[in-house]
C-alpha positions, 0 to 999 in steps of 0.5 A, a space after each residue: 516519492 510524491 510530496 507537496 511542493 515547498 515554498 522554496 521550490 516554488 520560488 525556484 519555478 518563479 525564477 526559472 520562468 523569469 530568467 528563461 532558463 531551458 535546461 537544469 543541471 541536477 549535480 552531485 558528486 561521486 566519492 572521488 569528488 568528481 561532479 556528476 549531473 543529470 540534465 533535464 528540460 526546465 519544464 521537469 523542474 516541478 517533478 524533480 522536486 516532487 518526485 525526484 529524478 531516477 538514475 542508474 547508480 551502478 555507473 558512478 564510481 563507489 556507488 552501488 552494484 548493477 543489482 542495486 542500481 536504482 537511485 533517486 536525486 532529490 534537488 536542494 531548491 536553496 542551491 538553484 543558480 543560473 550558470 553564468 555561461 551558455 551552451 553552444 545553442 545559447 540556451 540558458 541553463 541553471 544549477 541544483 545540487 541534489 541529495 541522493 536517495 536509495 530508492 530501495 529504503 527511501 533513506 539518504 543513500 549511505 555513498 552520497 558525500 553530501 550526506 556523509 557531511 550532512 551526518 557530521 553537521 547533524 553530530 555537531 548540531 546534537 552537541 549544540 553547535 553550528 560549523 562554519 567553514 571558509 576555504 582558500 583554494 588555489 589553482 593554476 592557469 595552463 596554456 592549451 596546446 594546438 589541439 586544446 589539450 592542457 599543457 604545463 606551460 604558464 600564461 604569465 610570470 607572476 608572483 605572490 600579489 604581482 600586477 599587470 603586465 606580469 600577472 596576465 591572467 588578472 583579466 581571467 580572474 576578473 571574469 571568474 569573479 563575475 561569474 561567481 558572483 552572478 551565482 551568488 558567491 561574495 568574493 572577498 579577494 583574489 590574487 596571483 599566488 606565489 608560483 607562476 600561473 598560480 592563483 587564489 580567490 577567496 569567498 566569505 565563510 558560510 555553514 559547512 554544507 553550503 561551503 562544500 556546495 561552494 567548493 564544488 560550484 567554484 571548481 566548475 566555474 573556474 575551469 569553464 571560464 579559463 576555457 572561454 580564454 583558451 586556458 586550462 584550470 587545474 586543482 592538481 595539488 602539484 603540476 609542476 616540480 620543485 615550485 609551490 603546490 595548490 592547497 585549499 587552507 580551510 578555516 573552521 569555527 563553531 558557534 553556540 547559541 549565536 556566539 562564536 564557541 572558539 573565542 576567549 578574550 581572557 586567553 592568550 591566543 583569544 581561543 576558548 578550551 572548546 577551540 583548543 579541544 577541537 584543534 587537538 582532535 584534529 592533530 590526534 587524527 591528522 595522518 588518517 584525515 590526510 588520506 581524505 583531505 590530501 587524496 591523491 598520489 600527487 598530494 604528497 609532492 606538495 606536502 614536503 618541507 621547503 615550499 610553504 606546505 605544512 607537514 609538521 603535526 602542530 599548531 601555531 598562532 605565528 608561522 605557517 609551518 604548522 599544520 593548523 594556524 590560529 589567524 589574527 581575528 579583528 572581532 570576537 565573531 572571527 576567531 577561528 583556526 586554519 587547517 593548512 594542510 587540505 589540497 583542492 583535489 579533495 572531495 570537500 564533502 568527505 574532507 570537511 566531515 573527516 576534519 569536523 568529526 576529528 574536532 568534535 572527538 577532541 571536544 568530547 574527549 576533552 583532549 589537551 592541545 599543546 602549546 603553540 610552536 612558535 618557531 619556524 619548524 622547518 628549521 628543526 632537526 629530527 632531534 628538536 622535533 622529537 623534543 617538542 613531540 612533532 610527528 609528520 604527516 604521511 609521506 605518501 598516499 599509501 602510508 595515508 591509507 594505512 593510517 585511515 585503516 587504523 583510525 576509526 574516528 575517520 572511518 565513522 566519519 565516512 561511513 562503512 560504505 564510503 570508507 570501503 569504497 574510498 580505500 579500494 580506490 585509493 589502494 588501487 591508486 597507489 598500487 598503479 603508481 607504485 608499478 609505474 615507471 616514470 620519465 624521471 626514472 627513464 632520464 636518470 637510469 636508462 643510459 646509466 645502467 
């Protein structure tokens, strides 16, 4: 590949010089959502834009076999951002998020999660829609031990919306927010969450691709700045038993010709038929989506009744026990739905793609959306849930993978390459979990039997 330098890329080169950037981190993610990066000197920026940077794809989880290893990174100039921290040698570094190209065909690599989301967005565009998304990623801050390893000891005793002195991490959140703002984030709010040591920082909605990029960046910034305070930030959904876990509620809306396609002022809930069909699509495929949006064994320790995590496949305009909620909206442009079941361990590109495809499937098939459930579903017994036709999400990762294997819509959302490698990885993860013996079992049974 050799191409002319775009105007956007030229702007990046000028900014690199103005801000004395020494290194570029060319960033992408593997199928499981782990951020990978190739670091190059800043004087290689023009080559990166015009020729790409080659790397060995066989070393990346779920990418390709050794005989198919050559891959190319094409940096997206719109994702350029100077990192808000410096290396030990005080050199400045900047980040560029990249698309992965299959060098054997010159086409986007089928296993690139960012490309998977781009395909979902393209499908929406072909239907006349642009997709906006806004996540609410939660995380825990834990102290480190004397050797710098993570513990599960929180550094505060705060609760929901508490202030200092209980919320001792408020200074850490402030520094994280400053760092995010330096990278171009527009922060809406931050606060202490329900559990001790648990926090949430919200940033404004954007198009789905930019939002997924932001989630990946957010996790990296939170971890890096927490480490500067000798704390460990984790997006593990349920690091401490018997307290609330961390979710990543994600708001979606579709726009058509510049207008919010989810808004209808004549509807009781201000939701259009398009919005209800989109909601019905997500509910229809929720069990399979869970494998992608809640992709770890630990995810299902969060998805249990009693800890404010939704497990019931229903929607509501009021309570938070349902899988999808219709939040209050002050303006027509703000009408949206909130998927409450994803958690922050997911690969945001794959999770958004699965949710978008499911929603679009609901629109294409004109699925009927059941009436909202305004009662607290947590208080329903099994008979009442059956009366309302309410099912539940899978109770473990194995059941979620089984649901994914039975759902062609979500499989198509991922694409064959990602689907097969994702299922292989998650099946192995669940098998490893099933044959392991936990401390809980040893404490309960070792001396008893």
